[in-house]
N, C-alpha and C positions, 0 to 999 in steps of 0.2 A: 518063662522068665526066671532068671537067676536073681536071688536076693543075697547080697553080700554086705557084711558088717565090718570086715577087717580090711585095712588099706592094702596089705600085701596081696591078699586074694584079689582085690579089685584091680590092682596094677597088673597082675598076671593075666587076667582075662582081657584087659584092654590091650596089653602088648600082643596077645594072640590076634585080636581083631586088627590091630594096625599092621601086623605082619602080613595079614591077608589083604591089605589095601582098603579096609573099610573106612568110610567117612562116619564120624561119630558125632551125635547130637546130644546135648545135655538139657534136661528140663528140671531146674531146681525147684523144689517145693518145700513147704512145711507140713505137708500131709493134710488130712481132713479134705480129701480131694472131691472135686465136683466137676461139672461139665466144662468149666473154664480151663481146668488143668488138662482134661482130656483133649480139648482143642489144641493145647500146646503140644501134646504128644502127637496128635494127628499132623500138625504142621511140621514137627520134627521128623516124622517118617517121610515126609515129602522132601526134606532137606538133607537127609543122610541115610546111610545104610543100616546103622545101629543106633537105637535110642536108649540112653541112660537117663533114668529119672532118679532124683535124690529126694529123700524125706529126712529133714532134720529141723526140729523146732529149736531155732537158734537163740539161746539165752542172751547173747550179746546185743540183740536188736530190740529187746524188751526193756523198758524203763522199770524203776523200782515199784511203781504203782500201776503197772500194766498187767495184762492178763496171761502171763506165762503159765501160771499154775493151772488155769482153767482152759487154756487153749485146746480146742478139740483134737483128740488123738484117736485114730481109728485104723490101726496098722493092718489088720486082716482085711478089712473092707478096701483099704487103699491098694493093697497088694493085688487083690482080685480085679479092681478097676484097671490098674496098669497092665496086668497080664491080658485082660480082654481087649485093651486098646492096642496091643501089639508092642508094648515096651519090651526091650531085650534084657535089660538089667535094672534092678533097683538097688541103689546105694543107700544103705540104711545104717549109718554110723551112730554110735552113742556119743554122749558129750565127752567122755574120756578119750574117744578116738579123735574127735575134732579138736579138742582143747586139752591135751595131756597136761599132767602136773608141770608147773613152771611156765606154761604158755604166757608170753609177755608181749606179743606183737599186736599192734592196732593199726589199721589202715584208715586214713581219713581222706575223703575226696572233697576238696573245697568248691566254692562257687555254687554249682547246681544243688548241692546238699544243704545249703544254708537256709533258704526261705521255707515257708509252708510246713511240711512235715519236719524238716530239720529244725525249725524254730520251735515247733510245738513238742517235739520229742528229741531233746538233746541226746546225742550219742547214738541215736537209732541208725543213721546211715553209716556210721563207723562200724557198727555191728554187721550191717548188710555187706559193706565193702569187704570186711575182713573174711566173712564166711564165704562169700562168692569167690574171692581170690583163692581161698583154700580149695574150694571145689574145682576151680579152673586148673589149679596145679595138680590136684589129685587125679582128675579125669582127662585133662588136656583135650577137650573137645575141639572139633573143627567149627562147630556152630552151637550157640546156646540160645534158648528161647524163653522170653519173659512176656507176661501179659501187660497190655497197655493200661489196665485198671490201676496198677501201681505205677503211674506215669513218671513220677519223680524218681522212683527207684530205677526205672528203665534208663532215665537220663543219667543218673549216677553211675550205673554200670557201663553205659556207653563211654563215659568219660574215663572211668577206671581202665577199661580195655585200651582206649587210645593212649592214655598217659603212661601205662606200664607195658605197652607193646606186647599184649597177650597174643595178638594175631588170631583172635577168635571172631567169627562173624556173629553179630548180635541181631536177632530177629525179634521185633515186637509184634505180638499177636493181638488183634483187636479184642476189646472187652466183650466178654460173653455175658448176656443178660437173661434174666427170667422173662416170662411172657409179659409181665407188667412193666418191664423196663429196669428193674433193680439189678445192678451189677452183681454177678455171682461172686460170692466171697465165703470163705470158711466161717467168718464171724456172723454170717446171716443165721447160722444155726442157733445163735443166742436169742433170736427174735421169734416170738410166737404170737399168734392171734392178732389182736388189734395193733400191736407194735409193728409186726411184719407188714401189715396193710398200710400203716402210716409211713413206713420207710420209703415207699415209692415217691414221696414228695421230693426226695433228693434228686433223682434223675429228671423228674419233671421240672423242678426249679432251674436246673442247669440248662435244660432244653429251651425253656422260655427265655432265659438270660442270653443264651448263645444266639437265638434267633433275633432278639432285640439288638444285640451288638452288631450282628451281621447286616442288619438293615440300616445301620448308621446311628442307632440310639446311643445315648450317653452311657459310657461304661459304668461310671459310679452309680447311676440310677439303676441300671440293670442288676448290679451286684447287690445294692440295697434291697431291691425288690425280691431277689432270690433269697436273701437272708430272712426277710420278713415272711416269705412263703414257707420256709423251713420251720421257723419258730411257730407260726400259726398252724402248720400242718402236723404238729405233734413232736417235733424234735426239741430236745431239752436245751441244746446250745449249739452254736456254730463256731468251730475252731477257726476256720478261715474259708473264704470264697474269693478267688482271685483270677484275673486274666493275666497270662504270662506268655512270654516268647517260648514256643514249644521246644526250642533247643537249649536256651540258656536258663530257663525258668525265672528270668528276671522280668520286671515290668516291661511291657512292650514299648519300643521306641519307633518301630516301623510296622504299621498295621498291614503292610503287604506281605510280611513274613508269616509263616505258619504260627498260629496262636492256639493256646489251650486254656480252657476254663477248668479250674480245679477247685474242689471243695472237700472239707472234712466236717462232719457234724455228729452229734451224739444223740442217741435215742434209747431210752430204757437201759442206760448203762453201757450201751454198745456204741463204739466209734466206727462210723462208716466213712469211706472215702469214695470219690468218683471223679470223673473228668470227661470232658467232651471237646472235640475240635471245634474251633470257631473260624469260619471262612468269610471274610469281608469282601464283598463284591467290589471290583475296581470301579472307581468313579469315572463318569464321562462316557 
């Protein structure tokens, strides 16, 4: 696996691959890799001839009181994991390479970015959209893969690609989970001992709520019950728990459309997100 930190060198390698007719896949990450990221690489290998992974802890998507400074960074371990997974190239730019002096452009995606994470973390999705657009322009992949754990982020990127005519196939890869059901996340590293054990209340509460709604139970009751289960199960607070249309991220107006239950909650100073599909059986 090649590791490249300068844009000119990156473009030279990619031009050579394209000249040979290779189909290129991109797996964007912020590092601190785990099995969920490797699942993205494995899916990328099935979708393309060459896989490029990027690692960049993007300061533009962190708010002023968020965890940019302590976000886990494990460059050597990440490189080893990617090489063993069969990644062909690691794009590892520094902040000065991504945002050189005088950088003044911001990309905002309306609609799907507004509720939930967008409401709780103002500016977050602008940072995501801006860095992803840069990565798309730098690498010009044929396909890019993102995890469904960050479901709203995936919706934002799909809209970005449609609206700006990137011509890139976007593949969402199902959430990878630990044996107890907790969604794999780099931020799980913050949780130890009893706090890690309590964190499983999040997927369990979502599962109970999803089954209740699927059986025809009242949505408001299911959401209130899930919120109470999180708070009684050891979470300090719940930022949101909501049932939304899986495409628009708006409150559902047609329960026959694909639905998603999304939540964000805080435990021991760590903010966790998760989501689950909700399938309501047709009546009659």
